[in-house]
Backbone as a chain_set.jsonl record, in Angstrom:
{"seq": "MTGPAGAQPRYAGVIFDFFGVLTFNMVEVITAFEHREKLPAGCFLRAWADPRGQEAFRDIELGRISQTEWNARFGALMGVSADNLMGRYLHDAFPAYSVLKVARQAREHGIKTAVLSNSLGREPYDPYAGFDLHGTFDAVILSAEHGIRKPDPAIFQLALDRIGVPARECLFVDDSEDNLAAAHKIGMTPLLALDEVVAARRLRELLRLPDL", "coords": {"N": [[-1.875, 2.076, 27.211], [1.153, 2.465, 26.436], [4.191, 3.417, 25.771], [7.794, 3.249, 25.581], [9.27, 3.344, 28.783], [6.944, 4.315, 29.888], [5.786, 6.119, 28.241], [3.394, 8.305, 26.877], [1.894, 7.758, 23.914], [1.857, 9.837, 21.018], [0.501, 9.212, 18.723], [-2.688, 7.831, 17.97], [-3.768, 6.118, 15.882], [-2.69, 4.198, 12.946], [-2.331, 4.131, 9.467], [-1.878, 2.239, 6.812], [-0.367, 1.957, 3.669], [-0.639, -0.609, 1.1], [0.827, -2.031, -1.451], [4.201, -1.803, -1.809], [4.938, -0.627, 1.016], [3.749, -2.557, 2.882], [4.871, -4.472, 1.416], [7.637, -5.519, -0.593], [9.63, -3.285, -1.882], [8.332, -1.361, -4.633], [9.937, -0.442, -6.952], [12.067, -2.327, -6.859], [10.488, -4.466, -7.236], [9.507, -4.113, -9.985], [11.825, -3.987, -11.348], [12.763, -6.576, -11.077], [10.855, -8.033, -12.481], [10.84, -6.997, -15.009], [13.489, -8.091, -15.427], [12.971, -10.759, -15.562], [11.431, -11.095, -17.464], [12.625, -10.466, -19.627], [12.737, -7.792, -20.707], [13.584, -4.337, -21.966], [15.174, -2.17, -19.677], [13.097, 0.086, -17.687], [11.031, -0.241, -19.102], [8.291, -1.061, -18.062], [7.545, 1.31, -16.486], [7.512, 3.298, -18.496], [5.061, 2.418, -19.844], [3.386, 2.689, -17.903], [3.211, 5.349, -17.679], [2.208, 6.153, -19.792], [-0.779, 7.826, -21.191], [-2.733, 5.615, -21.674], [-1.816, 3.486, -20.137], [-2.235, 4.81, -17.619], [-4.82, 5.096, -17.428], [-5.647, 2.44, -17.678], [-4.848, 1.631, -14.911], [-6.144, 3.317, -13.109], [-8.781, 2.535, -13.785], [-8.705, -0.146, -13.052], [-8.157, -0.016, -10.088], [-10.305, 1.521, -9.357], [-12.186, -0.583, -9.69], [-13.669, -0.867, -11.991], [-12.912, -2.319, -14.207], [-12.03, -5.709, -14.864], [-9.235, -7.609, -13.506], [-8.302, -9.301, -15.507], [-9.022, -7.847, -17.71], [-7.288, -5.81, -17.284], [-4.829, -6.901, -17.633], [-4.839, -7.618, -20.375], [-5.004, -5.268, -21.324], [-2.535, -3.702, -20.361], [-0.762, -5.363, -20.831], [-0.759, -5.199, -23.744], [0.141, -2.749, -24.025], [2.694, -2.973, -23.341], [3.78, -5.16, -24.99], [3.775, -7.617, -24.028], [2.823, -10.994, -23.34], [-0.557, -11.166, -22.159], [-1.315, -13.289, -20.217], [-2.033, -14.056, -16.958], [-0.602, -11.644, -16.352], [-0.598, -9.749, -14.103], [0.177, -11.483, -11.951], [2.597, -12.305, -12.748], [3.991, -9.732, -12.811], [3.927, -8.951, -10.115], [5.159, -10.752, -8.764], [7.329, -10.712, -7.222], [6.695, -9.144, -4.782], [6.863, -9.494, -2.143], [6.161, -10.188, 1.302], [7.009, -7.246, 3.514], [8.255, -7.96, 5.991], [9.561, -6.551, 8.553], [8.059, -4.127, 8.704], [5.681, -5.159, 9.057], [5.792, -6.286, 11.461], [5.937, -4.192, 13.122], [3.53, -3.022, 12.799], [1.973, -5.073, 13.755], [2.738, -5.06, 16.627], [2.215, -2.366, 17.257], [-0.617, -2.618, 17.313], [-1.103, -4.518, 19.395], [-0.411, -2.587, 21.31], [-2.547, -1.123, 21.675], [-3.011, 0.809, 19.555], [-4.799, 1.95, 17.053], [-5.012, 0.208, 13.8], [-4.757, 0.271, 10.235], [-5.19, -1.083, 6.892], [-4.829, 0.802, 3.688], [-5.579, 0.612, 0.608], [-4.736, 1.044, -2.816], [-6.454, -1.02, -4.9], [-5.627, -4.062, -6.765], [-6.973, -5.94, -8.044], [-8.456, -9.127, -7.309], [-8.897, -11.76, -8.694], [-7.696, -13.303, -11.685], [-5.315, -13.749, -10.078], [-4.508, -12.983, -6.614], [-3.219, -10.578, -4.852], [-3.106, -10.175, -2.186], [-3.187, -12.417, -0.896], [-2.135, -14.554, 1.728], [-1.08, -12.65, 3.483], [-2.752, -12.307, 5.631], [-4.432, -10.038, 6.334], [-6.858, -9.286, 7.626], [-6.508, -10.335, 9.903], [-4.469, -9.205, 11.082], [-4.874, -6.396, 10.99], [-7.082, -3.664, 12.193], [-8.763, -2.542, 10.281], [-9.541, -3.076, 6.774], [-9.143, -1.467, 3.779], [-9.97, -1.627, 0.611], [-9.645, 0.051, -2.567], [-11.296, -0.717, -5.097], [-13.488, -1.863, -3.797], [-14.923, 0.305, -3.038], [-15.092, 2.145, -4.962], [-13.693, 4.295, -5.001], [-10.284, 6.012, -4.851], [-7.042, 6.321, -3.789], [-5.365, 9.544, -4.571], [-8.051, 10.65, -3.469], [-9.473, 12.579, -1.184], [-11.693, 11.565, 0.087], [-11.488, 8.717, 0.302], [-9.438, 8.421, 2.196], [-10.623, 9.655, 4.502], [-12.573, 7.752, 4.952], [-11.12, 5.667, 5.754], [-9.897, 6.746, 8.259], [-12.564, 7.021, 9.553], [-13.264, 4.003, 9.923], [-11.49, 3.15, 11.918], [-11.953, 4.798, 13.653], [-10.339, 7.119, 14.368], [-9.298, 10.214, 14.6], [-8.038, 12.6, 12.157], [-5.899, 14.152, 13.063], [-4.681, 12.514, 14.848], [-3.423, 10.5, 13.628], [-0.978, 8.261, 11.949], [0.029, 8.263, 8.763], [1.178, 6.003, 6.188], [3.138, 5.848, 3.323], [4.312, 5.045, -0.073], [4.148, 7.024, -1.98], [4.643, 10.238, -2.871], [2.479, 11.635, -3.644], [0.257, 10.691, -2.566], [0.894, 10.943, 0.344], [1.106, 13.608, 0.453], [-1.768, 14.307, 0.026], [-3.036, 13.181, 2.364], [-1.653, 14.6, 4.421], [-2.898, 16.965, 3.977], [-5.694, 16.459, 4.729], [-4.931, 16.439, 7.429], [-3.5, 14.242, 8.696], [-0.461, 12.789, 9.837], [2.177, 12.596, 7.696], [4.365, 9.74, 6.505], [7.033, 8.714, 4.584], [7.782, 5.81, 3.224], [10.32, 3.898, 1.919], [12.132, 2.09, 2.392], [12.156, -0.725, 4.171], [13.1, -1.292, 6.528], [14.128, 0.881, 7.517], [11.646, 2.682, 7.595], [10.229, 0.946, 9.663], [11.936, 1.208, 11.818], [11.55, 4.05, 12.044], [8.719, 4.146, 12.192], [8.667, 2.872, 14.86], [9.681, 4.875, 16.525], [8.052, 7.203, 16.133], [5.767, 6.074, 16.993], [6.323, 5.414, 19.678], [7.376, 2.783, 20.429], [8.512, 0.051, 21.944], [11.659, -1.374, 20.994], [11.981, -4.476, 19.347]], "CA": [[-1.493, 2.29, 25.958], [2.152, 3.141, 26.674], [5.496, 3.288, 24.973], [9.13, 3.11, 26.372], [9.315, 4.37, 29.893], [5.335, 4.647, 30.189], [5.682, 7.523, 27.482], [2.057, 8.209, 26.436], [2.186, 7.694, 22.407], [1.144, 10.983, 20.224], [-0.901, 8.943, 17.812], [-3.701, 6.789, 18.397], [-3.866, 5.448, 14.842], [-1.688, 4.432, 11.878], [-2.754, 3.823, 8.417], [-0.46, 1.705, 6.047], [-0.399, 1.413, 2.138], [0.171, -2.306, 0.961], [2.012, -2.164, -2.383], [5.603, -1.03, -1.315], [5.12, -0.439, 2.129], [3.846, -3.816, 3.566], [5.596, -5.574, 0.627], [9.027, -5.164, -1.116], [9.727, -1.939, -2.65], [8.121, -1.367, -5.629], [11.053, -0.229, -7.984], [12.584, -3.649, -7.036], [9.552, -5.423, -7.98], [9.33, -3.784, -11.161], [13.121, -4.418, -11.918], [12.872, -8.069, -11.131], [9.741, -8.438, -13.32], [11.628, -6.72, -16.405], [14.567, -8.835, -15.808], [12.53, -12.247, -15.879], [10.472, -11.154, -18.65], [13.864, -10.066, -20.656], [12.274, -6.577, -21.086], [14.258, -3.399, -21.741], [14.776, -1.471, -18.216], [12.177, 1.285, -17.878], [9.38, -0.714, -19.996], [6.977, -1.055, -17.131], [7.316, 2.586, -16.157], [7.018, 4.047, -19.606], [3.705, 1.946, -20.005], [2.705, 3.234, -16.811], [3.191, 6.717, -17.981], [1.503, 6.348, -21.005], [-2.319, 7.929, -20.767], [-3.673, 4.214, -21.744], [-1.41, 2.794, -18.952], [-2.418, 5.606, -16.51], [-6.245, 4.847, -17.458], [-5.843, 1.206, -16.934], [-4.552, 1.525, -13.467], [-7.131, 3.905, -12.693], [-10.112, 1.714, -13.785], [-8.785, -1.468, -12.081], [-8.216, 0.382, -8.756], [-11.723, 1.997, -8.986], [-13.183, -1.561, -9.843], [-14.172, -0.59, -13.379], [-12.486, -3.214, -14.952], [-11.453, -6.866, -14.062], [-7.964, -7.825, -13.749], [-7.896, -9.978, -16.924], [-8.689, -6.805, -18.905], [-6.154, -4.997, -17.195], [-3.856, -7.584, -18.1], [-4.822, -7.425, -21.776], [-4.635, -3.67, -21.84], [-1.474, -3.216, -20.171], [0.113, -6.391, -21.934], [-0.597, -4.683, -25.164], [1.246, -1.288, -24.167], [4.159, -3.193, -23.119], [4.196, -5.953, -25.967], [4.003, -8.926, -23.622], [1.546, -11.889, -22.993], [-1.439, -10.729, -21.151], [-1.514, -14.354, -19.634], [-1.529, -13.659, -15.43], [0.196, -10.347, -16.204], [-0.574, -9.13, -12.996], [0.838, -12.31, -11.029], [4.14, -12.039, -13.229], [4.373, -8.477, -12.495], [3.933, -8.825, -8.716], [5.593, -12.146, -8.293], [8.39, -10.505, -6.073], [6.042, -8.344, -3.99], [6.927, -10.352, -0.928], [6.051, -9.365, 2.584], [7.67, -6.526, 4.247], [8.302, -8.351, 7.723], [9.895, -5.42, 9.337], [7.133, -3.122, 8.903], [4.402, -5.697, 9.455], [5.966, -6.506, 12.661], [5.53, -3.109, 13.868], [1.965, -2.924, 12.769], [1.326, -5.962, 14.865], [3.343, -4.368, 17.697], [1.248, -1.216, 17.373], [-2.139, -3.17, 17.645], [-0.711, -4.954, 20.575], [-0.103, -1.566, 22.217], [-3.74, -0.431, 21.602], [-2.788, 1.868, 18.531], [-5.658, 1.438, 15.724], [-4.029, 0.226, 12.463], [-5.588, -0.092, 9.091], [-4.626, -0.966, 5.535], [-5.45, 1.563, 2.615], [-4.775, -0.005, -0.564], [-5.436, 1.032, -4.281], [-6.413, -2.221, -5.345], [-5.196, -4.381, -8.14], [-8.217, -7.131, -8.327], [-8.046, -10.237, -6.688], [-8.756, -12.593, -9.49], [-7.417, -14.663, -11.111], [-4.18, -13.387, -8.84], [-4.688, -12.406, -5.484], [-1.666, -9.929, -4.356], [-3.042, -9.934, -0.77], [-3.361, -13.63, -0.478], [-1.042, -14.992, 2.472], [-0.964, -11.598, 4.42], [-3.623, -12.344, 6.718], [-4.62, -8.649, 6.691], [-8.042, -8.969, 8.501], [-6.228, -10.85, 11.27], [-3.538, -8.237, 11.526], [-5.289, -4.928, 11.146], [-8.369, -3.497, 12.701], [-9.707, -2.344, 9.12], [-8.66, -3.184, 5.486], [-9.895, -0.712, 2.862], [-9.385, -1.715, -0.841], [-10.214, 1.176, -3.229], [-12.311, -0.974, -5.859], [-14.626, -2.1, -3.146], [-15.665, 1.367, -2.568], [-15.227, 3.074, -6.13], [-12.82, 5.477, -4.8], [-8.995, 5.622, -4.479], [-5.867, 7.573, -3.359], [-5.452, 10.373, -3.311], [-9.145, 11.272, -3.315], [-9.638, 12.607, 0.483], [-13.062, 10.594, 0.667], [-10.853, 7.243, 0.751], [-8.636, 8.626, 3.435], [-11.386, 9.936, 5.679], [-13.444, 6.493, 4.898], [-10.042, 4.783, 6.443], [-10.234, 7.096, 9.506], [-13.745, 6.302, 10.224], [-13.249, 2.688, 10.056], [-10.787, 2.835, 13.057], [-12.47, 5.966, 14.6], [-9.191, 7.982, 14.847], [-9.339, 11.498, 14.054], [-6.706, 12.747, 11.393], [-4.512, 14.744, 13.841], [-3.954, 11.565, 15.938], [-3.144, 9.308, 12.717], [-0.01, 8.385, 10.869], [-0.124, 7.667, 7.227], [2.208, 5.473, 5.67], [2.917, 5.251, 1.801], [5.586, 5.024, -0.639], [3.729, 7.896, -3.004], [4.584, 11.575, -2.37], [1.198, 12.51, -3.892], [-0.708, 10.016, -1.605], [1.348, 11.467, 1.524], [0.254, 15.102, 0.298], [-3.109, 14.413, 0.242], [-3.215, 12.644, 3.703], [-1.3, 15.731, 5.133], [-3.82, 18.152, 3.627], [-6.607, 16.639, 5.893], [-4.731, 16.525, 8.987], [-2.715, 13.213, 8.965], [0.964, 12.981, 9.686], [2.715, 11.47, 6.506], [5.6, 9.26, 6.508], [7.442, 8.164, 3.238], [8.278, 4.483, 3.35], [10.799, 3.208, 0.695], [13.134, 0.976, 2.775], [11.295, -1.371, 5.167], [13.949, -1.335, 7.93], [14.17, 2.531, 7.96], [10.476, 2.672, 7.862], [9.909, 0.172, 10.616], [12.583, 2.18, 12.843], [10.851, 5.434, 12.261], [7.252, 3.998, 12.953], [8.668, 2.669, 16.342], [10.036, 6.039, 17.167], [7.027, 8.134, 16.132], [4.538, 5.409, 17.774], [6.841, 5.221, 20.786], [7.262, 1.63, 20.605], [9.812, -0.442, 22.208], [12.433, -2.213, 20.067], [11.871, -5.98, 19.443]], "C": [[-0.206, 3.142, 26.046], [3.333, 2.671, 25.798], [6.667, 2.95, 26.024], [8.918, 3.958, 27.75], [8.016, 4.981, 30.293], [5.157, 5.96, 29.326], [4.355, 7.148, 27.028], [2.216, 8.321, 24.928], [1.224, 9.019, 21.857], [0.045, 10.299, 19.521], [-1.615, 7.572, 18.175], [-4.2, 5.818, 17.097], [-2.847, 5.439, 13.822], [-2.199, 3.613, 10.489], [-1.645, 3.404, 7.135], [-0.891, 1.479, 4.439], [-0.111, 0.101, 1.997], [1.134, -2.286, -0.052], [3.227, -1.069, -2.145], [5.792, -0.398, -0.01], [5.028, -1.89, 3.148], [4.394, -4.849, 2.436], [6.869, -5.001, 0.273], [8.83, -4.018, -1.806], [9.629, -2.113, -4.135], [8.898, -1.173, -6.837], [11.648, -1.494, -7.991], [11.77, -4.46, -7.55], [9.47, -5.459, -9.494], [10.534, -4.195, -11.785], [13.316, -5.813, -12.069], [11.992, -8.67, -12.325], [10.478, -8.06, -14.757], [12.641, -7.683, -16.759], [13.995, -10.343, -16.119], [11.826, -12.348, -17.065], [11.468, -10.757, -19.975], [13.372, -8.711, -21.437], [13.51, -5.627, -20.81], [14.109, -2.735, -20.025], [13.857, -0.153, -18.541], [10.687, 0.818, -18.518], [8.284, -0.617, -19.406], [6.675, 0.517, -17.145], [6.894, 3.418, -17.326], [5.73, 3.505, -19.991], [2.97, 2.431, -18.982], [2.591, 4.702, -16.999], [2.477, 7.293, -18.899], [0.023, 6.576, -20.394], [-3.006, 6.52, -20.441], [-3.05, 3.534, -20.526], [-2.076, 3.386, -17.665], [-3.978, 5.14, -16.206], [-6.625, 3.424, -16.901], [-5.762, 0.885, -15.387], [-5.55, 2.053, -12.759], [-8.572, 3.224, -12.591], [-10.032, 0.541, -13.188], [-8.628, -1.051, -10.708], [-9.755, 0.863, -8.331], [-12.702, 0.741, -9.358], [-14.061, -1.347, -10.988], [-14.0, -1.544, -14.305], [-11.901, -4.486, -14.369], [-10.047, -6.843, -14.323], [-7.478, -8.414, -14.878], [-8.173, -8.863, -17.902], [-7.77, -5.999, -18.604], [-4.998, -5.667, -17.624], [-3.703, -7.674, -19.616], [-4.513, -6.067, -22.288], [-3.13, -3.102, -21.469], [-0.457, -4.264, -20.728], [0.499, -5.791, -23.093], [0.443, -3.525, -24.978], [2.53, -1.84, -23.898], [4.641, -4.38, -24.022], [4.404, -7.36, -25.173], [2.68, -9.888, -23.432], [0.627, -11.164, -21.847], [-1.995, -11.892, -20.14], [-0.924, -14.075, -17.926], [-0.39, -12.769, -15.631], [0.495, -10.064, -14.765], [0.245, -10.151, -11.856], [2.242, -12.439, -11.341], [4.625, -10.602, -12.687], [4.734, -8.241, -10.857], [4.561, -10.08, -8.169], [6.654, -11.916, -7.083], [8.001, -9.454, -4.95], [5.889, -9.071, -2.652], [6.696, -9.516, 0.177], [7.272, -8.531, 3.189], [7.803, -6.787, 5.895], [8.513, -7.323, 8.75], [8.716, -4.467, 9.679], [5.822, -3.994, 9.308], [4.67, -6.187, 10.988], [5.491, -5.457, 13.591], [4.271, -2.781, 13.838], [1.482, -4.168, 13.922], [1.53, -5.367, 16.302], [2.247, -3.332, 17.983], [-0.177, -1.636, 17.858], [-1.956, -3.457, 18.951], [-0.721, -3.812, 21.599], [-1.243, -0.578, 22.204], [-3.776, 0.776, 20.559], [-3.776, 1.151, 17.634], [-4.736, 1.237, 14.517], [-5.266, -0.503, 11.565], [-4.783, -0.162, 7.717], [-5.204, -0.255, 4.414], [-4.81, 1.272, 1.48], [-5.625, 0.443, -1.909], [-5.353, -0.18, -4.71], [-6.183, -2.671, -6.799], [-6.162, -5.65, -8.711], [-7.414, -8.254, -7.603], [-8.334, -11.779, -7.365], [-8.372, -12.368, -10.834], [-6.142, -14.88, -10.377], [-4.594, -12.479, -7.838], [-3.419, -11.725, -4.765], [-1.795, -9.958, -3.026], [-3.108, -11.262, -0.076], [-2.157, -14.021, 0.687], [-0.514, -13.927, 3.623], [-1.771, -11.497, 5.509], [-3.844, -10.919, 7.23], [-5.885, -8.476, 7.705], [-7.559, -9.193, 9.904], [-5.141, -9.987, 11.648], [-3.767, -6.911, 11.816], [-6.64, -4.766, 11.69], [-9.165, -3.06, 11.558], [-8.792, -2.539, 7.978], [-9.701, -2.574, 4.625], [-9.323, -0.82, 1.275], [-10.314, -0.929, -1.768], [-11.333, 0.649, -4.284], [-13.506, -1.521, -5.327], [-15.586, -0.843, -2.727], [-15.875, 2.416, -3.586], [-14.419, 4.315, -5.79], [-11.352, 5.2, -4.543], [-8.283, 6.756, -4.296], [-5.777, 8.128, -4.356], [-6.854, 11.371, -3.037], [-9.344, 11.256, -1.703], [-10.778, 11.771, 0.869], [-12.489, 9.239, 1.061], [-10.317, 7.286, 1.896], [-9.71, 8.844, 4.783], [-12.487, 8.561, 5.803], [-12.392, 5.439, 6.058], [-10.252, 5.099, 7.983], [-11.427, 6.744, 10.218], [-13.752, 5.032, 10.661], [-12.308, 2.438, 11.367], [-11.083, 3.771, 14.059], [-11.248, 6.622, 15.374], [-9.41, 9.329, 14.055], [-7.845, 12.058, 13.313], [-5.378, 13.214, 12.223], [-3.847, 13.766, 14.625], [-3.558, 10.339, 15.086], [-2.097, 9.524, 11.911], [-0.568, 7.729, 9.685], [1.078, 7.499, 6.597], [2.464, 5.023, 4.235], [4.33, 5.504, 1.257], [5.209, 6.298, -1.989], [3.697, 9.088, -2.147], [3.051, 12.205, -2.752], [0.235, 11.937, -2.87], [-0.391, 10.848, -0.181], [0.637, 13.06, 1.381], [-0.89, 15.326, 0.493], [-3.64, 14.213, 1.682], [-2.772, 13.905, 4.492], [-2.145, 16.859, 5.005], [-5.152, 18.026, 4.636], [-6.288, 16.436, 7.166], [-3.557, 15.452, 9.211], [-1.182, 13.504, 8.953], [1.422, 11.913, 8.605], [4.018, 10.955, 6.831], [6.091, 8.215, 5.327], [8.451, 6.929, 3.755], [8.959, 3.926, 1.984], [11.845, 2.12, 1.024], [12.456, 0.535, 3.94], [11.959, -1.137, 6.531], [14.064, 0.174, 8.342], [12.635, 2.876, 8.581], [9.855, 2.165, 9.4], [10.562, 0.837, 12.061], [12.031, 3.602, 13.208], [9.466, 5.367, 12.711], [7.452, 3.952, 14.523], [8.927, 3.966, 16.965], [8.793, 6.935, 17.394], [5.605, 7.472, 17.074], [5.09, 5.266, 19.415], [6.664, 3.808, 21.362], [8.454, 0.953, 20.997], [10.573, -1.338, 21.175], [12.26, -3.809, 20.248], [13.066, -6.684, 19.697]], "O": [[-0.275, 4.348, 25.807], [3.323, 1.596, 25.2], [6.45, 2.455, 27.13], [8.451, 5.097, 27.748], [7.968, 6.023, 30.947], [4.387, 6.827, 29.739], [4.061, 5.977, 26.793], [2.898, 9.32, 24.698], [0.058, 9.172, 22.222], [-1.131, 10.648, 19.628], [-1.109, 6.523, 18.573], [-4.946, 4.862, 17.306], [-2.129, 6.429, 13.679], [-2.434, 2.41, 10.601], [-0.794, 4.154, 6.656], [-1.84, 0.736, 4.189], [0.698, -0.393, 2.783], [2.299, -2.5, 0.284], [3.173, 0.154, -2.27], [6.755, 0.355, 0.134], [5.902, -2.253, 3.936], [4.301, -6.054, 2.67], [7.201, -3.965, 0.85], [7.736, -3.829, -2.338], [10.433, -2.738, -4.827], [8.497, -1.78, -7.829], [11.836, -1.95, -9.119], [12.209, -5.264, -8.371], [9.387, -6.486, -10.167], [10.382, -4.809, -12.841], [13.936, -6.277, -13.025], [12.363, -9.624, -13.009], [10.633, -8.972, -15.57], [12.82, -8.114, -17.898], [14.61, -11.049, -16.919], [11.603, -13.406, -17.652], [11.063, -10.765, -21.137], [13.59, -8.572, -22.641], [14.304, -5.803, -19.886], [13.094, -2.844, -19.337], [13.974, 0.498, -19.579], [9.591, 1.37, -18.426], [7.288, -0.165, -19.971], [5.689, 0.957, -17.737], [5.964, 4.211, -17.177], [5.123, 4.351, -20.647], [1.775, 2.61, -19.214], [1.716, 5.247, -16.327], [2.132, 8.471, -18.98], [-0.437, 5.91, -19.466], [-3.621, 6.234, -19.414], [-3.871, 2.947, -19.821], [-2.438, 2.645, -16.751], [-4.376, 4.865, -15.074], [-7.484, 3.159, -16.06], [-6.458, 0.068, -14.784], [-5.958, 1.421, -11.784], [-9.337, 3.307, -11.63], [-11.062, 0.03, -12.749], [-9.061, -1.922, -9.953], [-10.28, 0.637, -7.24], [-13.916, 0.947, -9.351], [-15.239, -1.686, -10.878], [-14.828, -1.683, -15.205], [-11.248, -4.341, -13.335], [-9.602, -6.161, -15.246], [-6.349, -8.143, -15.29], [-7.551, -8.916, -18.962], [-7.279, -5.349, -19.526], [-4.082, -4.948, -18.023], [-2.583, -7.793, -20.114], [-3.946, -5.769, -23.34], [-2.595, -2.216, -22.136], [0.669, -3.882, -21.048], [1.652, -5.744, -23.521], [1.438, -3.405, -25.693], [3.51, -1.172, -24.227], [5.829, -4.684, -23.916], [5.166, -8.191, -25.667], [1.562, -9.374, -23.396], [1.091, -10.687, -20.811], [-2.914, -11.646, -19.359], [0.265, -13.924, -17.644], [0.709, -13.052, -15.153], [1.628, -10.124, -14.286], [0.892, -9.616, -10.956], [3.069, -12.648, -10.454], [5.722, -10.518, -12.135], [5.631, -7.503, -10.449], [4.365, -10.329, -6.979], [6.82, -12.723, -6.169], [8.885, -8.946, -4.26], [4.774, -9.196, -2.146], [6.944, -8.31, 0.144], [8.377, -9.051, 3.34], [7.517, -5.996, 6.794], [7.754, -7.212, 9.713], [8.484, -4.102, 10.832], [4.929, -3.397, 9.911], [3.686, -6.461, 11.675], [4.821, -5.67, 14.601], [3.794, -2.23, 14.831], [0.658, -3.967, 14.814], [0.572, -5.212, 17.059], [1.455, -3.499, 18.91], [-0.778, -1.001, 18.724], [-2.557, -2.765, 19.773], [-1.045, -4.101, 22.751], [-1.096, 0.578, 22.599], [-4.579, 1.686, 20.761], [-3.677, -0.059, 17.433], [-3.812, 2.014, 14.274], [-6.17, -1.294, 11.832], [-3.852, 0.607, 7.478], [-6.276, -0.755, 4.075], [-3.637, 1.589, 1.281], [-6.834, 0.27, -2.066], [-4.223, -0.599, -4.96], [-6.421, -1.991, -7.797], [-5.944, -6.186, -9.798], [-6.208, -8.326, -7.37], [-8.073, -12.811, -6.748], [-8.657, -11.26, -11.29], [-5.826, -16.022, -10.042], [-4.989, -11.343, -8.1], [-2.661, -12.449, -4.118], [-0.744, -9.792, -2.407], [-3.091, -11.321, 1.154], [-1.053, -13.632, 0.305], [0.291, -14.244, 4.498], [-1.538, -10.63, 6.351], [-3.512, -10.599, 8.371], [-5.871, -7.562, 8.53], [-7.95, -8.558, 10.884], [-4.873, -10.117, 12.842], [-3.127, -6.27, 12.649], [-7.375, -5.753, 11.652], [-10.377, -3.163, 11.746], [-7.586, -2.292, 8.022], [-10.874, -2.947, 4.623], [-8.372, -0.16, 0.858], [-11.527, -1.139, -1.804], [-12.294, 1.4, -4.451], [-14.488, -1.706, -6.046], [-16.704, -0.942, -2.222], [-16.589, 3.397, -3.376], [-14.618, 5.341, -6.441], [-11.116, 4.123, -3.996], [-8.658, 7.905, -4.528], [-6.059, 7.456, -5.349], [-6.817, 12.503, -2.554], [-9.376, 10.222, -1.036], [-10.789, 11.283, 1.999], [-12.937, 8.651, 2.046], [-10.542, 6.394, 2.714], [-9.571, 8.267, 5.861], [-13.175, 8.468, 6.82], [-12.829, 4.687, 6.929], [-10.611, 4.275, 8.824], [-11.389, 6.234, 11.338], [-14.223, 4.82, 11.778], [-12.476, 1.325, 11.866], [-10.608, 3.679, 15.191], [-11.122, 6.683, 16.597], [-9.696, 9.312, 12.858], [-6.748, 11.935, 13.857], [-4.221, 12.811, 12.103], [-2.711, 13.937, 15.067], [-3.363, 9.257, 15.64], [-1.986, 10.541, 11.227], [-1.43, 6.851, 9.651], [1.911, 8.384, 6.402], [2.061, 3.911, 3.896], [5.269, 6.005, 1.876], [6.028, 6.416, -2.9], [3.075, 9.191, -1.09], [2.585, 13.17, -2.147], [-0.571, 12.701, -2.337], [-1.34, 11.38, 0.395], [-0.217, 13.512, 2.144], [-1.265, 16.357, 1.053], [-4.526, 14.926, 2.152], [-3.613, 14.296, 5.302], [-2.136, 17.716, 5.889], [-5.648, 18.988, 5.223], [-7.152, 16.262, 8.026], [-2.634, 15.821, 9.938], [-0.693, 14.331, 8.184], [1.141, 10.715, 8.608], [4.801, 11.694, 7.429], [5.604, 7.094, 5.187], [9.487, 7.004, 4.415], [8.248, 3.548, 1.053], [12.348, 1.386, 0.173], [12.144, 1.396, 4.763], [11.309, -0.811, 7.524], [14.079, 0.511, 9.526], [12.434, 3.244, 9.738], [9.159, 2.877, 10.124], [9.941, 0.965, 13.116], [12.049, 4.152, 14.309], [8.971, 6.227, 13.44], [6.805, 4.614, 15.335], [8.336, 4.166, 18.027], [8.475, 7.364, 18.503], [4.722, 8.118, 17.639], [4.27, 5.021, 20.3], [6.051, 3.551, 22.398], [9.482, 1.255, 20.391], [9.854, -2.076, 20.501], [12.433, -4.294, 21.366], [13.052, -7.912, 19.787]]}, "num_chains": 1, "name": "protein.A"}
């Protein structure tokens, strides 16, 4: 397990957030959604900041409600149709190919990899379809399947246990500062990912991987 010039990597594992890290930046995804729906700029984030919006996201991430119920509750907050709202919202959450390439490269070099996602349901719209997460990563942890969500320390520990890497030897990549702070608190090295090209370059540096 070596990088450039035979350098020994500092990290034995890397855990990736899904939305906004392995997909396009979520601010861009939300902006595109508002444009398509002819909504005022900021409409989605205002609904998200509403206590009822926060509760709807928390409930679906914990598996307490179905995606259909989330569609109804969040659609009512924004004043839009509930029909396939999750699919409409995430329409532009395309793969972040630069980061996915590094994830595959890291695994090829013997570095354990995992996806840790606060999930948004898989029916009727499956945001993970087409990503082949189980074929690309050593472990895939979706919050709703375990009834815990980031930034709860228990879900970070679950991901670490799944790949068999101690926190001090693991990178954690996310676009949320709250999640990064929680990961750092239990000993992981956090990496903020807002731009996929920048994140991919920084990952290669930290993991001591050669350029492709």
